[in-house]
MDAnalysis code that builds the backbone (N, CA, C; Angstrom):
import MDAnalysis as mda
import numpy as np

u = mda.Universe.empty(567, n_residues=189, atom_resindex=np.repeat(np.arange(189), 3), trajectory=True)
u.add_TopologyAttr("name", ["N", "CA", "C"] * 189)
u.add_TopologyAttr("resid", np.arange(1, 190))
u.add_TopologyAttr("resname", ["MET", "PRO", "TYR", "ILE", "THR", "SER", "GLN", "ASN", "ALA", "ALA", "ILE", "THR", "ALA", "ASP", "ARG", "ASN", "TRP", "LEU", "VAL", "SER", "LYS", "GLN", "TYR", "GLU", "GLN", "ARG", "TRP", "SER", "PRO", "SER", "GLU", "ARG", "THR", "ARG", "LEU", "LYS", "ASP", "ILE", "THR", "LYS", "ARG", "TYR", "LYS", "ILE", "ALA", "TRP", "ASN", "GLY", "ASN", "THR", "LYS", "ARG", "VAL", "PRO", "TRP", "ASN", "THR", "LEU", "MET", "GLU", "LYS", "VAL", "ASP", "ILE", "ILE", "PRO", "THR", "ASN", "MET", "VAL", "ALA", "THR", "MET", "ALA", "ALA", "ALA", "GLU", "SER", "GLY", "TRP", "GLY", "THR", "SER", "LYS", "LEU", "ALA", "ARG", "SER", "ASN", "ASN", "ASN", "LEU", "PHE", "GLY", "MET", "LYS", "CYS", "SER", "LYS", "ARG", "HIS", "CYS", "ASN", "SER", "GLU", "PRO", "GLY", "LYS", "VAL", "LYS", "GLY", "TYR", "LEU", "HIS", "TYR", "ASP", "SER", "VAL", "LYS", "GLU", "GLY", "VAL", "ASN", "ALA", "TYR", "VAL", "THR", "ASN", "LEU", "ASN", "THR", "HIS", "PRO", "ALA", "TYR", "LYS", "SER", "PHE", "ARG", "LYS", "SER", "ARG", "ALA", "GLN", "LEU", "ARG", "LYS", "ALA", "ASP", "GLN", "GLU", "VAL", "THR", "ALA", "SER", "ASN", "MET", "ILE", "HIS", "LYS", "LEU", "LYS", "GLY", "TYR", "SER", "THR", "ARG", "GLY", "SER", "SER", "TYR", "ASN", "ASN", "TYR", "LEU", "PHE", "ALA", "MET", "TYR", "GLN", "SER", "ASN", "GLN", "ARG", "PHE", "MET", "ALA", "PRO", "ASN"])
u.atoms.positions = np.array([
    [42.776, -72.540, 6.623],
    [43.372, -73.690, 7.374],
    [42.522, -74.939, 7.390],
    [41.147, -74.860, 7.453],
    [40.495, -76.191, 7.441],
    [40.639, -76.921, 6.133],
    [40.751, -76.171, 4.985],
    [40.898, -76.877, 3.679],
    [42.265, -77.560, 3.625],
    [43.285, -76.852, 4.143],
    [44.648, -77.522, 4.208],
    [44.515, -78.692, 5.141],
    [44.059, -78.605, 6.253],
    [43.975, -79.733, 7.191],
    [43.142, -80.947, 6.509],
    [42.061, -80.582, 5.910],
    [41.247, -81.584, 5.266],
    [41.961, -82.279, 4.228],
    [42.772, -81.556, 3.340],
    [43.588, -82.168, 2.232],
    [44.684, -83.074, 2.833],
    [45.282, -82.583, 3.841],
    [46.365, -83.342, 4.565],
    [45.815, -84.651, 5.216],
    [44.613, -84.518, 5.680],
    [43.991, -85.800, 6.310],
    [43.755, -86.809, 5.245],
    [43.270, -86.356, 4.099],
    [43.048, -87.282, 2.891],
    [44.450, -87.906, 2.509],
    [45.441, -87.129, 2.319],
    [46.799, -87.552, 1.987],
    [47.243, -88.557, 3.063],
    [47.149, -88.271, 4.271],
    [47.609, -89.097, 5.425],
    [46.870, -90.498, 5.309],
    [45.558, -90.445, 4.998],
    [44.747, -91.776, 4.930],
    [45.377, -92.537, 3.717],
    [45.616, -91.915, 2.641],
    [46.205, -92.679, 1.515],
    [47.636, -93.256, 1.946],
    [48.408, -92.425, 2.544],
    [49.732, -92.789, 2.929],
    [49.788, -93.894, 3.937],
    [48.932, -93.879, 4.918],
    [48.798, -94.936, 5.910],
    [48.262, -96.172, 5.289],
    [47.405, -96.153, 4.338],
    [46.976, -97.328, 3.510],
    [48.140, -97.888, 2.819],
    [48.855, -97.017, 2.085],
    [50.036, -97.583, 1.364],
    [51.031, -98.281, 2.216],
    [51.302, -97.677, 3.440],
    [52.274, -98.280, 4.307],
    [51.722, -99.628, 4.810],
    [50.417, -99.767, 5.093],
    [49.866, -100.976, 5.502],
    [49.907, -102.086, 4.366],
    [49.926, -101.607, 3.059],
    [49.836, -102.597, 1.967],
    [51.202, -102.902, 1.372],
    [52.250, -102.223, 1.824],
    [53.575, -102.326, 1.256],
    [54.178, -103.809, 1.149],
    [53.799, -104.589, 2.162],
    [54.306, -105.948, 2.267],
    [53.298, -107.014, 2.023],
    [52.178, -106.644, 1.578],
    [51.107, -107.602, 1.237],
    [51.368, -108.417, 0.065],
    [50.970, -109.645, 0.135],
    [51.142, -110.523, -1.018],
    [49.861, -110.640, -1.805],
    [48.805, -110.494, -1.145],
    [47.475, -110.629, -1.915],
    [46.753, -109.294, -1.945],
    [46.204, -108.942, -3.045],
    [45.414, -107.745, -3.276],
    [44.106, -108.024, -3.710],
    [43.111, -107.510, -3.135],
    [41.672, -107.615, -3.636],
    [41.496, -106.687, -4.813],
    [40.463, -106.991, -5.656],
    [40.222, -106.006, -6.746],
    [39.937, -104.612, -6.251],
    [39.288, -104.355, -5.196],
    [39.113, -102.987, -4.652],
    [40.452, -102.297, -4.251],
    [41.394, -103.161, -3.672],
    [42.621, -102.534, -3.325],
    [43.512, -102.289, -4.515],
    [43.439, -103.043, -5.519],
    [44.111, -102.712, -6.879],
    [43.483, -101.393, -7.427],
    [42.197, -101.341, -7.406],
    [41.561, -100.133, -7.936],
    [41.947, -98.896, -7.137],
    [42.061, -99.031, -5.793],
    [42.503, -97.892, -4.995],
    [43.948, -97.540, -5.294],
    [44.849, -98.499, -5.445],
    [46.220, -98.179, -5.817],
    [46.349, -97.603, -7.152],
    [45.546, -98.014, -8.153],
    [45.556, -97.423, -9.456],
    [45.142, -95.992, -9.373],
    [44.055, -95.705, -8.632],
    [43.555, -94.335, -8.474],
    [44.645, -93.487, -7.897],
    [45.276, -93.912, -6.796],
    [46.443, -93.154, -6.150],
    [47.565, -92.820, -7.148],
    [47.933, -93.877, -7.888],
    [49.035, -93.687, -8.905],
    [48.667, -92.689, -9.979],
    [47.398, -92.725, -10.388],
    [46.853, -91.747, -11.331],
    [46.874, -90.337, -10.807],
    [46.404, -90.197, -9.644],
    [46.331, -88.812, -9.056],
    [47.661, -88.167, -8.773],
    [48.643, -89.086, -8.492],
    [49.980, -88.623, -8.250],
    [50.896, -88.712, -9.434],
    [50.321, -89.033, -10.537],
    [51.093, -89.041, -11.833],
    [52.278, -89.981, -11.793],
    [52.001, -91.166, -11.288],
    [52.973, -92.129, -11.123],
    [52.731, -93.384, -12.101],
    [53.662, -93.773, -12.987],
    [53.433, -94.897, -13.919],
    [53.424, -96.176, -13.159],
    [52.411, -96.957, -13.375],
    [52.299, -98.252, -12.726],
    [51.422, -99.092, -13.694],
    [51.950, -100.262, -14.005],
    [51.334, -101.215, -14.978],
    [50.250, -102.123, -14.340],
    [49.988, -102.125, -13.091],
    [49.015, -102.929, -12.449],
    [49.529, -104.133, -11.812],
    [50.852, -104.389, -11.978],
    [51.526, -105.548, -11.416],
    [51.744, -105.293, -9.871],
    [51.064, -106.015, -8.960],
    [51.244, -105.780, -7.545],
    [52.617, -106.210, -7.003],
    [53.358, -107.054, -7.858],
    [54.694, -107.362, -7.361],
    [55.757, -106.389, -7.812],
    [55.327, -105.320, -8.559],
    [56.279, -104.236, -9.116],
    [55.556, -102.922, -8.800],
    [55.204, -102.679, -7.554],
    [54.681, -101.397, -7.250],
    [55.850, -100.371, -7.019],
    [55.791, -99.220, -7.613],
    [56.817, -98.187, -7.336],
    [56.757, -97.535, -5.977],
    [57.089, -98.263, -4.944],
    [56.910, -97.840, -3.490],
    [57.646, -96.588, -3.223],
    [58.886, -96.586, -3.637],
    [59.714, -95.432, -3.236],
    [59.100, -94.086, -3.815],
    [58.638, -94.100, -5.125],
    [57.990, -92.952, -5.663],
    [56.752, -92.570, -5.013],
    [55.895, -93.626, -4.733],
    [54.646, -93.391, -3.968],
    [54.916, -92.723, -2.658],
    [55.792, -93.233, -1.831],
    [55.987, -92.702, -0.575],
    [56.649, -91.246, -0.605],
    [57.340, -91.017, -1.654],
    [57.901, -89.643, -1.819],
    [56.838, -88.699, -2.168],
    [55.861, -89.050, -3.033],
    [54.774, -88.109, -3.476],
    [53.557, -88.143, -2.592],
    [53.199, -89.273, -2.048],
    [51.939, -89.226, -1.244],
    [52.313, -88.863, 0.224],
    [52.380, -87.575, 0.425],
    [52.774, -87.025, 1.701],
    [52.182, -85.599, 1.888],
    [52.015, -85.185, 3.101],
    [51.478, -83.946, 3.410],
    [52.435, -82.778, 3.098],
    [51.783, -81.627, 2.925],
    [52.529, -80.344, 2.881],
    [52.173, -79.700, 4.277],
    [53.239, -79.344, 5.072],
    [52.832, -78.707, 6.358],
    [51.779, -77.670, 6.262],
    [50.798, -77.777, 7.100],
    [49.654, -76.797, 7.141],
    [50.080, -75.357, 7.120],
    [50.985, -75.021, 8.078],
    [51.470, -73.588, 8.275],
    [52.273, -73.138, 7.104],
    [52.984, -74.077, 6.441],
    [53.674, -73.734, 5.199],
    [52.698, -73.315, 4.122],
    [51.692, -74.104, 3.830],
    [50.698, -73.738, 2.907],
    [49.989, -72.371, 3.279],
    [49.571, -72.236, 4.509],
    [48.910, -71.000, 4.980],
    [49.863, -69.798, 4.691],
    [51.110, -69.966, 5.052],
    [52.144, -68.785, 4.918],
    [52.202, -68.474, 3.390],
    [52.328, -69.553, 2.610],
    [52.452, -69.209, 1.163],
    [51.207, -68.621, 0.571],
    [49.999, -69.117, 1.057],
    [48.773, -68.494, 0.592],
    [48.801, -67.026, 0.953],
    [49.118, -66.743, 2.251],
    [49.098, -65.355, 2.604],
    [50.082, -64.476, 1.851],
    [51.298, -64.951, 1.616],
    [52.309, -64.215, 0.918],
    [51.914, -64.028, -0.528],
    [51.327, -65.011, -1.174],
    [51.047, -64.923, -2.605],
    [49.806, -64.089, -2.896],
    [48.854, -64.101, -1.907],
    [47.627, -63.415, -2.188],
    [47.424, -62.146, -1.399],
    [48.378, -61.689, -0.685],
    [48.142, -60.441, 0.144],
    [47.098, -60.695, 1.192],
    [47.311, -61.931, 1.888],
    [46.334, -62.347, 2.934],
    [44.960, -62.456, 2.372],
    [44.806, -62.967, 1.198],
    [43.549, -63.229, 0.505],
    [42.865, -62.010, -0.143],
    [43.609, -60.938, -0.176],
    [42.930, -59.691, -0.667],
    [43.260, -59.411, -2.144],
    [44.135, -60.134, -2.778],
    [44.478, -59.887, -4.210],
    [43.271, -60.201, -5.040],
    [43.253, -59.513, -6.258],
    [42.152, -59.741, -7.223],
    [42.183, -61.236, -7.665],
    [43.382, -61.784, -7.831],
    [43.490, -63.194, -8.217],
    [42.814, -64.089, -7.180],
    [43.097, -63.849, -5.915],
    [42.476, -64.632, -4.875],
    [40.960, -64.415, -4.862],
    [40.477, -63.191, -4.964],
    [39.093, -62.982, -4.888],
    [38.300, -63.430, -6.101],
    [38.924, -63.169, -7.288],
    [38.136, -63.515, -8.540],
    [38.352, -64.957, -8.965],
    [39.494, -65.547, -8.748],
    [39.829, -66.833, -9.215],
    [39.906, -67.907, -8.133],
    [39.811, -67.534, -6.902],
    [39.945, -68.509, -5.796],
    [41.350, -69.105, -5.898],
    [42.283, -68.367, -6.354],
    [43.661, -68.812, -6.557],
    [44.564, -68.032, -5.581],
    [44.903, -68.702, -4.484],
    [45.672, -68.015, -3.457],
    [47.199, -68.091, -3.720],
    [47.661, -68.887, -4.627],
    [48.962, -69.185, -4.817],
    [49.618, -68.646, -6.079],
    [48.841, -67.918, -6.899],
    [49.412, -67.304, -8.148],
    [49.768, -68.405, -9.129],
    [49.009, -69.498, -9.155],
    [49.319, -70.497, -10.115],
    [48.719, -70.171, -11.594],
    [49.691, -70.161, -12.469],
    [49.420, -69.751, -13.792],
    [48.874, -70.983, -14.588],
    [48.204, -70.680, -15.653],
    [47.680, -71.802, -16.582],
    [48.537, -71.695, -17.862],
    [48.628, -72.929, -18.466],
    [49.314, -72.995, -19.688],
    [48.456, -72.466, -20.863],
    [49.013, -72.055, -21.866],
    [48.225, -71.373, -22.994],
    [47.245, -72.309, -23.516],
    [47.468, -73.621, -23.587],
    [46.441, -74.477, -24.177],
    [45.298, -74.918, -23.121],
    [45.612, -74.568, -21.827],
    [44.648, -74.934, -20.770],
    [44.184, -73.632, -20.073],
    [44.023, -72.516, -20.808],
    [43.641, -71.276, -20.183],
    [42.308, -70.750, -20.794],
    [41.325, -70.963, -20.004],
    [40.022, -70.351, -20.420],
    [39.938, -68.955, -19.817],
    [39.540, -68.037, -20.713],
    [39.315, -66.670, -20.131],
    [37.836, -66.527, -19.939],
    [37.458, -66.217, -18.755],
    [36.044, -66.036, -18.334],
    [35.887, -64.572, -17.863],
    [34.766, -64.079, -18.089],
    [34.502, -62.723, -17.629],
    [34.655, -62.610, -16.100],
    [35.351, -61.509, -15.582],
    [35.619, -61.411, -14.184],
    [36.725, -62.215, -13.611],
    [37.426, -63.014, -14.422],
    [38.543, -63.752, -13.956],
    [39.847, -63.156, -14.351],
    [40.920, -63.354, -13.668],
    [42.223, -62.731, -13.957],
    [42.741, -63.667, -15.054],
    [43.039, -63.068, -16.334],
    [43.564, -63.937, -17.381],
    [44.960, -64.435, -17.185],
    [45.277, -65.630, -17.686],
    [46.591, -66.180, -17.562],
    [46.820, -66.964, -16.304],
    [45.784, -66.938, -15.495],
    [45.905, -67.730, -14.139],
    [44.781, -68.685, -14.049],
    [45.125, -69.789, -13.278],
    [44.029, -70.784, -13.078],
    [43.001, -70.223, -12.163],
    [41.808, -70.652, -12.446],
    [40.714, -70.314, -11.596],
    [39.971, -71.549, -11.088],
    [39.416, -71.381, -9.800],
    [38.785, -72.569, -9.178],
    [37.439, -72.115, -8.718],
    [36.604, -73.135, -8.593],
    [35.197, -72.786, -8.173],
    [35.049, -72.507, -6.710],
    [36.101, -72.886, -5.926],
    [36.208, -72.644, -4.468],
    [37.655, -72.518, -4.023],
    [37.802, -71.919, -2.873],
    [39.158, -71.877, -2.308],
    [39.597, -73.213, -2.021],
    [38.671, -74.063, -1.495],
    [39.103, -75.478, -1.209],
    [39.799, -76.146, -2.416],
    [39.109, -75.898, -3.683],
    [39.605, -76.554, -4.819],
    [40.909, -75.987, -5.216],
    [41.083, -74.687, -4.955],
    [42.450, -74.090, -5.231],
    [43.561, -74.680, -4.330],
    [43.232, -74.789, -3.006],
    [44.190, -75.389, -2.124],
    [44.554, -76.815, -2.476],
    [43.473, -77.545, -2.862],
    [43.729, -79.037, -3.294],
    [44.631, -79.106, -4.503],
    [44.463, -78.081, -5.427],
    [45.186, -78.143, -6.637],
    [46.653, -77.718, -6.292],
    [46.876, -76.839, -5.393],
    [48.139, -76.356, -5.025],
    [48.947, -77.477, -4.411],
    [48.326, -78.200, -3.427],
    [48.976, -79.320, -2.780],
    [49.425, -80.424, -3.740],
    [48.394, -80.687, -4.674],
    [48.663, -81.680, -5.688],
    [49.936, -81.220, -6.557],
    [50.003, -79.994, -6.906],
    [51.070, -79.477, -7.706],
    [52.358, -79.685, -6.970],
    [52.490, -79.340, -5.724],
    [53.685, -79.561, -4.945],
    [54.070, -81.025, -4.852],
    [53.097, -81.843, -4.966],
    [53.341, -83.320, -4.743],
    [53.538, -84.083, -6.066],
    [53.343, -83.406, -7.181],
    [53.421, -84.082, -8.464],
    [54.367, -83.400, -9.523],
    [54.412, -82.068, -9.511],
    [55.123, -81.282, -10.564],
    [56.669, -81.651, -10.483],
    [57.272, -81.921, -11.631],
    [58.725, -82.142, -11.719],
    [59.556, -81.058, -11.038],
    [59.203, -79.844, -11.104],
    [59.880, -78.719, -10.555],
    [60.145, -78.811, -9.059],
    [59.321, -79.582, -8.434],
    [59.377, -79.699, -6.916],
    [59.867, -80.957, -6.468],
    [60.598, -81.741, -7.229],
    [61.051, -83.000, -6.966],
    [62.136, -82.911, -5.827],
    [62.936, -81.901, -5.804],
    [63.960, -81.801, -4.665],
    [63.211, -81.485, -3.319],
    [62.111, -80.852, -3.422],
    [61.286, -80.599, -2.166],
    [60.826, -81.965, -1.618],
    [60.219, -82.859, -2.550],
    [59.767, -84.115, -2.211],
    [60.843, -85.004, -1.593],
    [62.029, -84.894, -2.275],
    [63.084, -85.700, -1.826],
    [63.532, -85.324, -0.368],
    [63.614, -83.984, -0.125],
    [63.975, -83.538, 1.163],
    [63.018, -83.923, 2.222],
    [61.704, -83.931, 1.765],
    [60.598, -84.387, 2.763],
    [60.830, -85.861, 3.124],
    [61.126, -86.672, 2.001],
    [61.372, -88.106, 2.184],
    [62.546, -88.399, 3.032],
    [63.611, -87.529, 2.981],
    [64.797, -87.740, 3.778],
    [64.415, -87.435, 5.264],
    [63.542, -86.442, 5.471],
    [63.132, -86.168, 6.849],
    [62.522, -87.327, 7.419],
    [61.568, -87.971, 6.632],
    [60.801, -89.128, 7.106],
    [61.676, -90.304, 7.312],
    [62.726, -90.526, 6.570],
    [63.636, -91.627, 6.808],
    [64.429, -91.414, 7.994],
    [64.734, -90.112, 8.378],
    [65.460, -89.761, 9.552],
    [64.585, -89.728, 10.750],
    [63.314, -90.018, 10.556],
    [62.286, -90.027, 11.598],
    [62.143, -88.698, 12.268],
    [62.197, -87.656, 11.364],
    [61.976, -86.256, 11.811],
    [60.622, -85.775, 11.325],
    [60.104, -84.871, 11.956],
    [58.766, -84.325, 11.739],
    [58.784, -83.427, 10.508],
    [57.735, -83.519, 9.656],
    [57.665, -82.627, 8.459],
    [56.892, -81.362, 8.909],
    [57.597, -80.316, 9.041],
    [57.038, -79.090, 9.576],
    [57.361, -77.915, 8.667],
    [56.582, -76.816, 8.797],
    [56.742, -75.619, 8.003],
    [58.182, -75.101, 8.189],
    [58.662, -75.083, 9.456],
    [59.967, -74.538, 9.795],
    [61.146, -75.234, 9.075],
    [60.895, -76.674, 8.925],
    [62.121, -77.353, 8.351],
    [61.739, -77.669, 6.850],
    [60.673, -77.162, 6.263],
    [60.442, -77.425, 4.829],
    [60.465, -76.183, 3.940],
    [60.194, -75.021, 4.480],
    [60.123, -73.715, 3.636],
    [61.488, -73.610, 2.887],
    [62.516, -73.739, 3.445],
    [63.866, -73.635, 2.858],
    [64.127, -74.784, 1.801],
    [63.401, -75.810, 1.845],
    [63.501, -76.932, 0.878],
    [62.913, -76.698, -0.404],
    [62.126, -75.603, -0.534],
    [61.351, -75.369, -1.766],
    [62.237, -74.717, -2.739],
    [62.972, -75.449, -3.564],
    [63.814, -74.933, -4.541],
    [63.078, -74.764, -5.936],
    [63.368, -73.723, -6.687],
    [62.703, -73.548, -7.912],
    [61.305, -73.032, -7.893],
    [60.840, -72.643, -6.743],
    [59.453, -72.234, -6.646],
    [59.228, -70.769, -7.168],
    [60.261, -69.955, -6.826],
    [60.193, -68.570, -7.252],
    [61.415, -68.153, -7.942],
    [61.241, -67.113, -8.895],
    [62.384, -66.663, -9.578],
    [63.384, -65.869, -8.718],
    [62.812, -65.476, -7.468],
    [63.627, -64.856, -6.561],
    [64.612, -65.765, -5.793],
    [64.387, -67.061, -6.010],
    [65.338, -67.974, -5.421],
    [65.267, -68.066, -3.864],
    [66.433, -68.219, -3.237],
    [66.471, -68.337, -1.741],
    [65.937, -67.077, -1.019],
    [65.933, -65.919, -1.658],
    [65.497, -64.699, -0.943],
    [64.005, -64.821, -0.761],
    [63.296, -65.537, -1.685],
    [61.915, -65.726, -1.490],
    [61.613, -66.723, -0.308],
    [62.411, -67.736, -0.237],
    [62.345, -68.675, 0.866],
    [62.593, -68.000, 2.197],
    [63.547, -67.090, 2.243],
    [63.848, -66.344, 3.406],
    [62.746, -65.413, 3.811],
    [62.097, -64.808, 2.757],
    [60.948, -63.920, 3.051],
    [59.769, -64.820, 3.672],
    [59.519, -65.934, 3.017],
    [58.464, -66.911, 3.527],
    [58.716, -67.361, 4.967],
    [60.047, -67.613, 5.235],
    [60.321, -68.094, 6.571],
    [60.149, -66.992, 7.646],
    [60.566, -65.804, 7.273],
    [60.335, -64.633, 8.175],
    [58.986, -64.293, 8.431],
    [58.067, -64.390, 7.314],
    [56.661, -64.276, 7.447],
    [55.976, -65.414, 8.358],
    [56.508, -66.649, 8.150],
    [56.036, -67.638, 8.953],
    [56.324, -67.463, 10.408],
    [57.519, -67.080, 10.733],
    [58.065, -66.862, 12.092],
    [57.220, -65.721, 12.782],
    [57.014, -64.681, 12.045],
    [56.382, -63.478, 12.532],
    [54.866, -63.715, 12.731],
    [54.262, -64.775, 12.232],
    [52.852, -65.069, 12.320],
    [52.472, -66.352, 12.990],
    [53.486, -66.867, 13.632],
    [53.280, -68.220, 14.292],
    [52.165, -68.037, 15.331],
    [51.990, -67.019, 16.013],
    [51.001, -66.876, 17.014],
    [49.609, -66.998, 16.597],
    [49.446, -66.763, 15.169],
    [48.093, -66.834, 14.566],
    [47.738, -68.193, 14.080],
    [48.692, -69.071, 14.002],
    [48.599, -70.377, 13.369],
    [48.550, -71.522, 14.465],
    [47.910, -72.605, 14.024],
    [47.881, -73.808, 14.853],
    [49.334, -74.384, 14.793],
    [49.724, -75.239, 15.792],
    [51.060, -75.861, 15.727],
    [51.235, -76.615, 14.448],
    [52.429, -76.528, 13.913],
    [52.852, -77.237, 12.604],
    [53.903, -76.421, 12.036],
])
């Protein structure tokens, strides 16, 4: 939970900064550099022109993933952190690696991404949800909640995750039931 909270705090700081800059006419060199860094991290094309910033795409991608949603998914995917993949690769989410980006190291589960720490794995997972084309509908749903001035919580986002599992909506139902039955162990969200 602390890793998810930390990652969401960093995302919130970037998002709040973007909101504060959205209607600015003047940009300092350090502000341009920060914006360039954000667009790079979120895989957003931007040519550096501050008069043509892709605000809609930025606001759709630079947003939190509900803490309890991430915790529920980590628990579901890793057997509460007991799976070999979680213990050997610090990969709580079953994230696979592509053939060209897959290094096999002794003691690691082959075919899956491995991280130096659980924190690094959590950060990679959140980045994946916020950038991968497969989760565009998830991000659009989250943006719609924001526009409607509704809170982005685990209970209203778990079912928005389309294309995450080959099991389809039955997997989302499983996650939601797991989330509901374990709410007493989680912080509010």
